[in-house]
C-alpha positions in Angstrom: -8.8 -182.7 -149.3 -12.2 -181.6 -147.8 -13.3 -180.3 -151.3 -12.4 -183.7 -152.8 -14.5 -185.5 -150.2 -17.4 -183.1 -150.6 -17.3 -183.6 -154.4 -17.3 -187.4 -154.1 -20.3 -187.4 -151.7 -22.5 -185.1 -153.7 -25.5 -187.1 -155.1 -26.0 -186.8 -158.9 -28.7 -184.6 -160.4 -31.4 -186.7 -162.1 -34.0 -185.7 -164.7 -37.4 -187.2 -163.7 -41.0 -186.9 -164.6 -43.7 -185.7 -162.1 -46.2 -188.5 -161.6 -48.2 -187.2 -158.6 -48.4 -183.8 -156.9 -48.8 -184.4 -153.1 -50.7 -182.1 -150.7 -47.7 -181.9 -148.3 -45.5 -179.9 -150.7 -43.8 -182.9 -152.3 -44.0 -184.6 -155.7 -43.7 -188.2 -156.6 -41.4 -188.5 -159.6 -40.2 -191.3 -161.8 -37.1 -191.7 -163.9 -36.8 -193.2 -167.4 -35.6 -196.5 -165.8 -38.7 -196.7 -163.6 -37.2 -195.6 -160.3 -39.7 -193.6 -158.2 -39.0 -191.1 -155.4 -40.8 -188.5 -153.4 -39.0 -185.2 -153.6 -39.6 -181.9 -151.8 -40.8 -179.2 -154.2 -43.4 -178.4 -156.7 -44.3 -179.2 -160.3 -47.2 -180.3 -162.5 -48.0 -183.8 -163.5 -46.1 -184.6 -166.6 -43.4 -182.0 -166.1 -39.7 -182.9 -166.4 -37.8 -181.8 -163.3 -34.2 -181.9 -162.0 -34.0 -183.8 -158.7 -31.0 -183.9 -156.4 -30.8 -185.2 -152.8 -34.6 -185.5 -152.5 -35.2 -181.9 -153.6 -36.7 -180.5 -156.8 -34.1 -178.0 -158.3 -36.3 -176.8 -161.2 -37.8 -177.7 -164.5 -35.8 -179.7 -167.1 -36.2 -179.5 -170.9 -38.3 -182.1 -172.6 -35.7 -183.8 -174.7 -35.7 -187.3 -176.1 -33.9 -190.0 -174.1 -31.4 -192.2 -176.0 -29.3 -195.0 -174.6 -26.3 -196.3 -176.6 -24.5 -199.5 -175.7 -20.8 -199.3 -176.2 
């Protein structure tokens, strides 16, 4: 039961683009939908990164984004 609760509470991993590298060890990143957050970690402006729970997990591949309505 605890594992089910932990799985349900885990925030999703998002692919974002670094917009600003801040001097305090954080980056300001934006998603494809325009959502902007400040995350702990490093990157270079224009890099695609994985972000989860306010932390940079690493670099993400630069793949095209496609949204399909069903």
